C-alpha positions as CSV (number, residue, x, y, z in Angstrom):
1,M,92.1,82.1,31.2
2,A,90.7,84.6,28.6
3,L,92.4,88.0,28.2
4,G,91.0,90.5,30.6
5,E,88.9,87.9,32.4
6,S,89.3,89.3,35.9
7,L,88.5,92.8,34.6
8,L,85.4,91.5,32.7
9,K,84.2,89.6,35.8
10,S,84.4,92.6,38.1
11,A,83.3,95.3,35.6
12,R,79.7,96.6,35.3
13,T,80.2,99.8,33.2
14,I,81.9,100.1,29.8
15,A,82.5,103.4,28.1
16,V,82.9,102.7,24.4
17,V,84.9,105.4,22.6
18,G,84.1,105.4,18.9
19,L,80.8,103.6,19.2
20,S,78.9,104.0,16.0
21,A,75.1,104.3,15.7
22,S,75.2,102.1,12.6
23,P,74.2,98.5,13.3
24,L,76.5,97.5,10.4
25,R,79.7,98.6,12.3
26,P,81.6,96.2,14.6
27,S,81.5,98.7,17.5
28,Y,77.7,98.5,17.5
29,G,77.4,94.7,17.4
30,V,80.1,94.2,20.1
31,S,78.5,96.8,22.3
32,E,75.0,95.4,21.8
33,Y,76.3,92.0,22.8
34,M,78.0,93.4,25.9
35,Q,74.8,95.3,26.8
36,A,72.8,92.1,26.5
37,A,75.4,90.3,28.7
38,G,74.5,92.7,31.5
39,Y,77.0,95.5,31.2
40,R,76.0,99.2,31.1
41,I,77.3,100.6,27.8
42,I,78.1,104.3,27.8
43,P,78.6,105.6,24.2
44,V,81.4,108.1,23.6
45,N,81.0,109.7,20.2
46,P,80.8,113.5,19.6
47,N,78.7,113.0,16.5
48,E,75.8,111.2,18.2
49,T,73.3,111.9,20.9
50,E,72.0,108.4,21.7
51,I,73.1,104.9,20.8
52,L,71.7,101.6,22.1
53,G,69.2,103.5,24.2
54,E,72.0,105.3,26.2
55,H,72.9,109.0,26.2
56,C,76.0,109.5,24.1
57,Y,78.8,111.7,25.4
58,A,81.2,113.8,23.3
59,S,84.2,112.7,25.5
60,L,85.2,110.5,28.4
61,D,85.6,113.6,30.5
62,E,81.9,114.3,30.2
63,V,80.8,110.8,31.5
64,P,79.1,111.5,34.9
65,V,79.3,108.0,36.3
66,P,82.3,105.8,37.3
67,V,83.6,103.7,34.4
68,D,85.2,100.3,34.8
69,I,86.4,99.7,31.3
70,V,87.2,102.1,28.5
71,N,86.7,100.1,25.3
72,I,88.5,101.8,22.4
73,F,87.1,101.5,18.8
74,R,89.4,104.2,17.3
75,Q,92.5,104.1,15.2
76,S,95.7,103.5,17.1
77,Q,97.0,107.1,16.6
78,H,94.0,108.3,18.8
79,V,94.8,106.0,21.7
80,P,97.2,108.2,23.7
81,G,94.5,110.9,24.3
82,I,91.9,108.3,25.1
83,V,94.2,106.7,27.7
84,E,95.0,110.0,29.2
85,A,91.3,110.7,29.6
86,A,90.7,107.1,31.0
87,I,93.4,107.9,33.7
88,R,91.7,111.3,34.5
89,I,88.3,109.7,35.0
90,R,89.9,106.9,37.1
91,A,88.7,104.0,34.9
92,R,89.9,100.6,36.1
93,G,90.9,99.3,32.7
94,V,91.5,100.2,29.0
95,W,90.6,97.7,26.3
96,M,91.9,98.3,22.8
97,Q,89.9,96.3,20.2
98,E,91.4,94.0,17.5
99,G,93.9,96.0,15.4
100,V,94.3,98.8,18.0
101,V,97.8,98.8,19.3
102,H,99.8,101.6,21.1
103,E,102.6,100.3,23.3
104,A,103.5,103.7,24.8
105,A,99.9,104.4,25.8
106,A,99.5,100.9,27.2
107,R,102.6,101.5,29.3
108,L,101.3,104.9,30.5
109,A,98.0,103.2,31.5
110,R,99.7,100.4,33.4
111,E,101.9,102.9,35.2
112,A,98.8,104.7,36.3
113,G,97.4,101.4,37.7
114,L,95.0,100.5,34.9
115,E,94.6,97.0,33.5
116,V,95.3,97.0,29.8
117,V,94.1,94.6,27.1
118,M,95.4,95.4,23.6
119,D,94.5,94.1,20.1
120,A,91.7,91.8,21.4
121,C,88.0,91.7,20.9
122,I,86.1,92.2,24.2
123,L,83.1,90.1,22.8
124,K,85.4,87.2,21.9
125,E,87.2,87.3,25.2
126,H,83.9,87.5,27.1
127,R,82.6,84.5,25.3
128,A,85.9,82.6,26.0
129,A,85.6,83.5,29.7
130,R,82.0,82.2,29.8
131,R,83.1,78.9,28.3
132,A,86.0,78.4,30.7
């Protein structure tokens, strides 16, 4: 079973914290793939207004719709605040991309009832789940 497979199967909305407007950045390519796979992507980046045809929000707290997965494309030191916001907005899961690891924040998220995937690419895991 792929990492986060049950979360991916039940999710529809993914808020991507740190999504770049540059097609050259991994966050853009991954989010574009997930959007094409049928997920609604909600960009969270205070420096942008629109990415991938979606309105961009400055913070998770500003997102006006329910979020299933908070996908984190930020450095590990920023994860605790993002996890706290994910808990506040009642997201169902937190996904830390490859290279993003924060054990204390992951524990906090799990204690709040969120599913946690850490140090894994959501695109790669989605592809693995589709092949399974």
